[in-house]
N, C-alpha and C positions, 0 to 999 in steps of 0.2 A: 303529565308524560308530554313532552313536545314530538310532534308528526310530521314529518315532513310533507307530508299533503297539505298539510296547514295552509291559509291563504297568507302571503305576504301582508296583508292590511294585520295579520295579528301582531306583529312587530311593533315595539315601540318606535315613536316618531312617524308612522307609515300613515297619514290619514288618506282620506278618499282621493284627492288629488294627487299625491303621490301614488298609490295604488294604481291609478290610471297609467300614469305615467310609466311604471315598471310592467302593467299589463300590455301596454303598446309594444313593450320590447320583448314581450313573448313571456314575462317573469310573473306569475301566477301565485304561483307556491313556493314555500321555502325549498324545496327540490329544485325548481327553475334557477333559483337563487343561485344556489350552489352549485349549478350546473352550467351556469353564464361564465363560461371560462374566458380570461384575456385574451384580445386578437394576439397581443406580443408584448414584448417587455422592454422597458427602457431603462439604461445604466447611467444613473446621474451623480456626478461629481459635487465635494463640497465647494462651496464658492472660493475662486481665486482671484477674483477682481480687486484689482490694484488702482488701475488709471482711472482719471476723471472722467476719462471718456469712455462709451460703449456702454453694451448690456452682455449678461452672461448668463444663460439659463442653468440653473444650480438648486441646489439645496441649501436652506440655511436652519441651524438650530436655534429656535428663538424661545423668548420669555413672554406671554402676552401681558399689556400694561392697559391698555385702556382702548375708547371707543368715541371718535368724535359721532355727533349726531348727524343723522343722513341728512344731505342737502340736494336740491335739484341743480344740475348744470344748466347753460344755457342752451343745448342741445335736446333738453329735456331728461335725459338722464337722471337717474337718483344716484349718489355718490357717497359711501360710507368709508371714512379713512380709520383705520386702526393702528396703532403704535405697540409695535414690539421692540424690546431690547435684546442682543445676541452679543456674540463674542466679536462680531465685525462692525459692531457698532448699534446705533438706532436704526430700527425700519420702520417705514412708513408703506403700509399697503394699502390702497386704492381698490375698492370693491366696486363695480359698477351693477347698477339694479340688483342688489344682493343687500336690500336694507335690513334684510335678518342675520346678515354676515358675523355680527358681534355675539350673537346668543349662543356660537358654538363654541366660545371661548368662556371661561372664568379668569379672574385676575391672579397671576403668577404661575398658569399653565404653561409648560414647555410642549412644545409642538416642533415637527420638523416642515419649514414651509419649502415649496418648490415653483419656481416661476424664472421669468427675466428681471433679473437684479440689476438695479443701476445705481453707480454710486454717484452722491449728491454731497459734496464734502465730506463730513466725518459720518453722513449718515448713509442708508440705502432705500431704495423706493422699488416699489413693485406692483405689479397691477394682477387683480384676481388671483394670488397665488392658490395653489392647492394644498390641502394639510394632509401630508401622507400620514403622520400618525402622531402619538404623543411622544416625547422625547425626554429622556433623562440628561442626556449630554451629547453633543454633536461628536465628541471624539470616541464613540461607542461606535459609529458606523462611518468608516472614513469614506466606503463606496456603498452605496444603495442601489439595488434594483427594485423598480416600480412596476406593478400591474399594468396595463394599458387597455381599456375594456372597449368593446364595440358600442358607441352612443346611437342612440335614437334622440329625438326633440324631447329636451326639458331633463333629459337624463343625465346626472353627471358622476364622473368617478369617483368624487367623494363620497357621493350617496352609496353608490354601489359596495366601496370598500367598508363603509361603515355598516350597512345593513350584513352582509355577507360575515362580517368580524360578529354581529351582533349573534346570528344564526351557529355559528362554529363554537362561540364562546358556551353555547347553552346544550350544544348535543355531542356525541358520541358515535362516527356511522360504523356498523358492523362490516365485518370481512365479510366480501363474497367471493374470494377466490382459496382454493384449497391449499391447505397448511404444506404438503409438499410440494407444490410449485412457488410458493413463496420463497420456502427454504432453498431450493433450487436456483433461482433468480436472483434472491437477496433483495427483493422489491419490498418497500416500507409498505405499511398498512394502507388499507383503503383510506380510513381516518388520517394518517400520516400526510397522504397523497394528496389527497381534496386539500387541506390545510396548506400544503406548502405550494400549491399550483396558485393560489389566490395570494399567498405571503411569500415571495420568491427569496427574500433573505433568509428563508429556512435553511438548515444544512441539508435538506433532505430533497430541496428544489431539484437538482439533475434527475436523480433516480425519480422523484416524485412525477415528473413530466412524461420519462420513459413507461413508468409503470401506467400511467392513464392511457397512454396511446397503445401498450400492449392489451389494456383493458377493452377498448373499442376493437383493436385487431381479433382478439380472444371471442368477443362477443358475434363478431362479422363472423371466424370461423366456425362458430357454434352452429350458427345458423346453415352454413353450408353441411355442415355434420347431418344436421337434421334434413336438410333436402337431398340429401344422397341417401340418408335411412329413408325416407319416402318414397323415393323413387324405387330401389330394390324391391318394395314389397307390391309397388303400384303396378296393377295389370288392366286399369279402366280404360286403356287406351282404345281409340278408334282403329280400326283395321281398314286401310284404305285400298281400293283395289289399285291396278295399275293401269290409267287411261290408255286406250288404244290409238287415241288421239296425240298422246305426248310426243312421238315422234314427227308426226306432221306439226306440232308446236313447234320445235326445236329446227325441223328443217325451212320453218317460214321466219326463221329471225335472219334482221338483214346483217347479221354479221356472222362468223364463225367463231363457236365457243372455245377457250383456252382449254387445255387438259386439265389445269387446275379447277375451272369452272364445271367440267365435265365429272370430275372426280367428287366434287362436292354436290352436285346434282346427286349423284349416285348414292350417296351417303345418305341424304334427305329422304331419297325415296325409300330407301333400306329401312330407315327409322318410319315412314310411314306403313308399311306391311305387317309392322309387329303390333303388339297388343298391348305393348308400354308406352306412354305417352312420349313422345319427343320433346326432347329439351336440349337443343343444340346451339353453339355459338359459330357463327359463321364469320370470320375474321379476315379480313381482306384490306390491303391498302387502298389508298384513295385511288379511284379509277380501276379499279382492277374486276368490275362488272358483277358486285354482290346484289343489285336488284334483281336483273334477270333470271339467279340463281333461286332469290326468294320467289319470285315471279311464276317458275315455273313449279314451285310447290304449290302455291295457291292455286295454279289451272288444275292440278290434279285434286286438290281439297274440292273446288267447285265441278268438275266431272264427275265427283262422286257424290254429289248433290248437297255438299255442306256450306256454311260461309265461310270467309276467310277475312282476319282485320292486317290492314298493314298499317304501323303507326308510325309517325316519324316525331320529334321533338319540336318542331316549328312548322306554322302553316306554310311557311315558303317552302320546306321539304316536302310537306304534304300535297302540293300542287304539283314538284316537280315529279315525284312517285306516281302522282295521278296519272299524269300526260304519257309517263311511260307504259304504264298499266294499261291506257285505254289504247295506245298504238300496237301494242302486241296481244292485249286478250281479247278486244271488240270483234276483229275479223272472226274469232272462233265463237261468237254469240255469248261472249260471257260479261256478265253485267257487273258494272264498274262505277260505283258511286263516291263521293266524297262528302264527309261529314266534319265541317270545324265550326268553331265561333261565328265565322260570318256567313253560314250557311242560312239561306231563309227561312221563317218561321215553316212556311208551305212546305217547301223542300225536305226541311227537318223530319215533318212529319209524315210526307211520302215515303221516306226511306225506313224510317223508323215502322211504319205498317210494313212494309215490304221484308223489314228484319224479321218482325214478329210471325209473318207467314211464313217463316221459311225458305223465303225465296233465294237460292244458291245464288253468291254474289261474293265480290272482292269490296271491302270496304276501306277506303283509306282516310285515317284521321290523325289526329294527335292522340298521345298517350290519355287523355280524357275520356278515349271510346270506352275505357273498362270503367268507369265511373258513372254517378248520375244515373239518367233514366234509358240510356243506351241497352236494352236488351238484345242479346245474341244468341236465339235459343237453339240454331243449329249450328253452331261455333266449333269448327273444326280445327283450325289452327291460327295463331296470333304470329306477326312475324313484327319484331320491333328493331326501330334503326336506331343505334346507340347504346350498347350496351350500361354504359353510367346513368342514364334516366330510367334505366329499367333494372333494378337490383335484386339482390337476392330476396329483400323483403316483397317487393312486387311478386316476383315469381311465385314466392311462398303463398301470396293474396289472392294470384291468378288460378294457381291450382285449387284451393279452398272454393272459390266460386266459379269454376268452369271445369270439373271434376272429368278428368282425361282427355284433355285438350292439348295438342302438338303446340308447343314454343319454339320460334327461332329466333334468335337475338343476332343482328348483324352490329357490325362495329368495324368502323373506318380508324379507330384508335389502334396504331399497333403496338402490341404487348410482347415481352419477350416470350417465350415459350415457357420457360422455367416459373417467370409468375404468374401468368394464366394458367397453368396447372393446380396453382394453388386457389389463386382467385377466383376461378369458375370450375371448381373442379365437382361443382355438381351437374356441369353441364360436359356434352358431348364438344368435340372441336372439330369444326373444317377450317381449312385457311386454303385461302386464293393466293399463291404464292409469285404470282406473275401478272403482267399487264396484259392485256390485248395489242395485239401486233401494230405496227404504225404510229404510236403515241411517243413523241418526241419529248425527250427528258428535260424537264425545265432546269436552266443553268442559274445557278446559284452565287451571289456576290457578297460580300460581309466588308462594310465600310464602317471606318472608325468617326470618331467624333468630328473631326476635321473634313471629311470625305463628303457629307451630306449634299452639297450641290453636285459633284458627280453622279450621284444615285440619280437625282431629280433632270438630269440633264438626259438620263437614258429614257427617264416616263415621258419628257418632251419628245423625246425621236420616237419612241411607241404611237404616242398619239397622233404624230404628223402622218405615221403610215394609216391612220384610222383606225387604231386599236384603242383598247382601254385599260385601265387600272386599277387596281386597288389599294390603299394604303391603310396599313391600319397602326392603330396607337394604343396603349393600355388603359386610358382612361376615357371617362365620357365628358367630364367637365372639368377645368381647372382648379386645382385644391392649392389651400395655402401652403408654403413651404414644399411643394412638391416639385422636383426637378424634371417630371414626366411629362411627356405632351398628350394633351388630351385633343376629342376629336373637335371640340370648339375652336380651341385655340389653333391647332394644326389647320383648319379648315381657311382659318381667317388668314394663318401666315402664305398657306399655298394659293390662294384668291389673291394675295396682295405682294406675292413673289413669283417663286420659280415656277408656277403654272397658272402666272393670270390671265392667261386667254383660253383655259383650259374651262370646260362645264364639268363644275365640281358639285356632285350631293354628298350629305353626311346620313349616317344610319348607325344608331346604336339599339341596346338593348331595353332602355327605358321607353321606347316610343310603342305605341299602339300596333297590334298586330296587322291592322289594315293598312296603317300608315307604312310601316316597313315592307308589305308587301307590293304596296303602288311603287316605292321609289325601286325595289327591288327588278322589279317587272319594267321599271322604265330605263333602268341603267343594263337589262338584259337586251331591250329592246333598241339601244344605241342614243337615250337620249342626254345621257352624262358620257363623260369622258374618265371621269375620275370618281372612285366611291370611298368615301373617308368613312371608318369604321373602328367598332372593337371589335373585339372576337366574334360578334354574332355572326359574322359571315365566313367562321370557322367550318360551320353546317349550312351550306345556303345552294343557291340556284347555278345551275350549269351556264355559263356565259363563255363559249368558245371564243368570241374575240377580246376576251380581257388577256392580255399575254404579259401584263407585269401585277407583279404583289410587293409592295414596298413595307416593310416591318420598322416602327419606329421603336427606339427604346427596345428592341430585340433583346437585350438581355434578361428582360424582365419575363421572357415567355419560355416556357419548356420545351425542349427539342421535340417531342410529341406533336405540343400544340402549334410550333412551327411549321411542323411536316404537314399536319393537315391545312395550315393556311397557304402552304405551297400548293398544297392538290388543287385549291380554287383556281389555279390558272395552269396552261398547257392542256387545255382540253379540245383544243383545234388543230388544225396541222399548222398553224404556225410556231417558229420558234417560241419560247417563254422564260421569263425572268423572274428570279425572287430576290429583292435586294433589302439584306438586313442590315440596319443603319443602329449601331448600339452607342451609350454613353459610356465615358468613363475610359480609363486607359488600362485597366486589369488585362493581364495576360491570360488567367484563367478565363475570363469571359471570351476573349480572342478564339483560345484554342476548344472552347465549347461549341461557340457559333460555326468555328471552321467545319466541323463535323457535317454540318449541313451542307457544305461547298463540297464536300467530299463525296458523299452518298444520297442517292435517292431512294434507298431502299428502306423503307418504314420499319422494317424490324431490325435492322441494324442499328437504327437512329435510336429506337426503341432500346436497346441492349445498351447502347453507349449513354443513355439518360441513365440507366439503370447503374451503370459502372461509377458516372459521375455526381451521382446522389449525394445530397448531405452537402449542398454547396452552398451552405450560410440560412438558407429559411428558416426560422425557428418552428413553426406549424407548418403544417402541409398545406396544400391547395384546394382542400373540401369543405371550405367554411361555407359552403351553400349547403351543404348536408344531404345532398344528392347520392352520395355512398354511404350516407348513414355513418360517416367519419366527421369529427370537428377538428381533433389534435394531430391523429395520426394521418400518414400518408400511404398508399399502397407502394410507391416506388420509391419515395425518400426512406420510407422505414421499411425497405425490404427485408433485411434480415429478422427485424423484429416480427414481419409479419409471418415468415416462415416457423419461428420459434412459437408463434401464438398459434400457427396451426398445427403443429405439433402437439401442444397442450389439450388444444381442442378434442382432437383425436383421440389422446389419453381419457380427458374426463365425460368426453362422450361414451365411451364403452364403458365407464362405470365399474371400475372393478372394486371400488370399495363404495361403503355407504356416503363417506363426505362427497366423492365426487358423483355419487348420483344424486344427493340432494342437490348440489350446483346444476347440476346437468336440468335439472327439474325446474329449478328455479330461473335458470334462463329461459329455458323453451316456455315455460308459463306466460312470459310478455314478449317475448322477440322484439324487445327495445333496442335502445341503443347500449346496453352493455352496463348501465350505471345502475344497478338494481340497489337502493341504497335504504336501508333500515337504520335507523337512528334509535342510540341507547342512550337516555339521561344520567 
């Protein structure tokens, strides 16, 4: 019997070298292979090329004839030429550095080739064509949808398609959703869905994709149900007394708290007095003052002789939080420590010893604080910044590791309340729905393809006033066939063109933390006029002198991401500007970006994002897996998420044996929801 836990090395044609290539892509078992989903799909057409000139990317049904002996070219490459016949005429396929190319064919074999074909007299030529599959006749598939997989070094789509097909041809996947759910939704079986996702010509494809998205959202919702059930029975929380110095702490603040901040602090302190561990989401727009609310809670924890963690997703943000914590807490003799990857060994030992001795303190660091050798024996409160880096899996694990510990999750990502009630239904919700007085609203302007120069005139104007600017684009480096601007190309373009007199630096996610920190610090201190970046600065340091945010290819960003980027400017007393430059002439794109110009309210923007979902992206934006989702997207697939939440509640309540068995199976693993058992 085939087991999905078997190594991929057990597959025909997978030797040691291929197994290592697959392992580098995270594919170790047959299960990993089946769950290595396509990143997107490409619709290809049959060849229509008629002229003697030009090339056409297309498919051609062909019959393999013969192969010439591999030869070495003048540039040192190995060239293997294969000959095919087709209804379009003879085909000469050139394979470079693939001396084994002929071994995948047998004389007379009919296949579907895909590549850039060029007409040369009565014949066609193509370089390194892909073999989509064996074919009987081109007329049987006038249109074809092919899966495109994320590729690592030496990993090819042909290899992936061949191996996935080999596994699927030898197994049948057992169903893991209840029969009444499948009958109600009309979804195909899990076995049919997994086959269709890899073979998109299947008649089940559209429903299969929806079913697998539903499966992810259902699994997430089951975890939420588990967390809620656990909370209802949990009375292991620490009962904190209210420090008599809380009023003095509030009065010492260099600014007046907003009504929303006071309300949220009151809700958090009320939680701290209960024997049920706090699990609260503090949601507030950029600049709404979440950090001081969290520091008030941490102040009370340390006053009760406990330790508190304040965690952020990046070292840059850790340093920013630590600076504010020291400014507000040190006058009250509260110890504030910082622990990151760049902390010296001696300093790290000192902090860890102090923690082990149960010294009351606030420790600021990245989310790695909950892993490895960091022991926090007197932990009373964990505050984490940015909830999408600290999902339900992390919350469940934290409760296992530190029973009774309070958790406060901060988020500057505006989420419509209707979505938040499902997404974080295991958390209580506090909302900062107003900004501190005195902050100017950032003015937003949308520029079309022919107006880019006007946008940079505004940047020049601000630089001449002594201010600074951010310029954001979607890519780190230029990619073949991509029309998107990259950090590398844009930096060079600005240095040679509109901002040639400005001091320009660039930063992106592939840089080492120390290098990023150094550049961000230099920018904050005024060493550079312009910082070109990917969205790595979406969550970054506070630079009050930065008054302009330019976003290139703004059509590639979600409204909520654009709002987060806009929040990087307008942090001082000067007027600030957000300039959105989009490519293409789509009215829908212009209409969507105009929402940014119409309002600065993050919650209204998030609601609009929700209303305008489904704007063409086939898959969600969570490919990094931070949310535990690969195919689905909470916003784009919002109606599906609501339905999945409803069914999770039904199944979790276990009204019948099938529901009970499925609930127990999901909760036994708490993985991504694809609990696959094969039946040969």
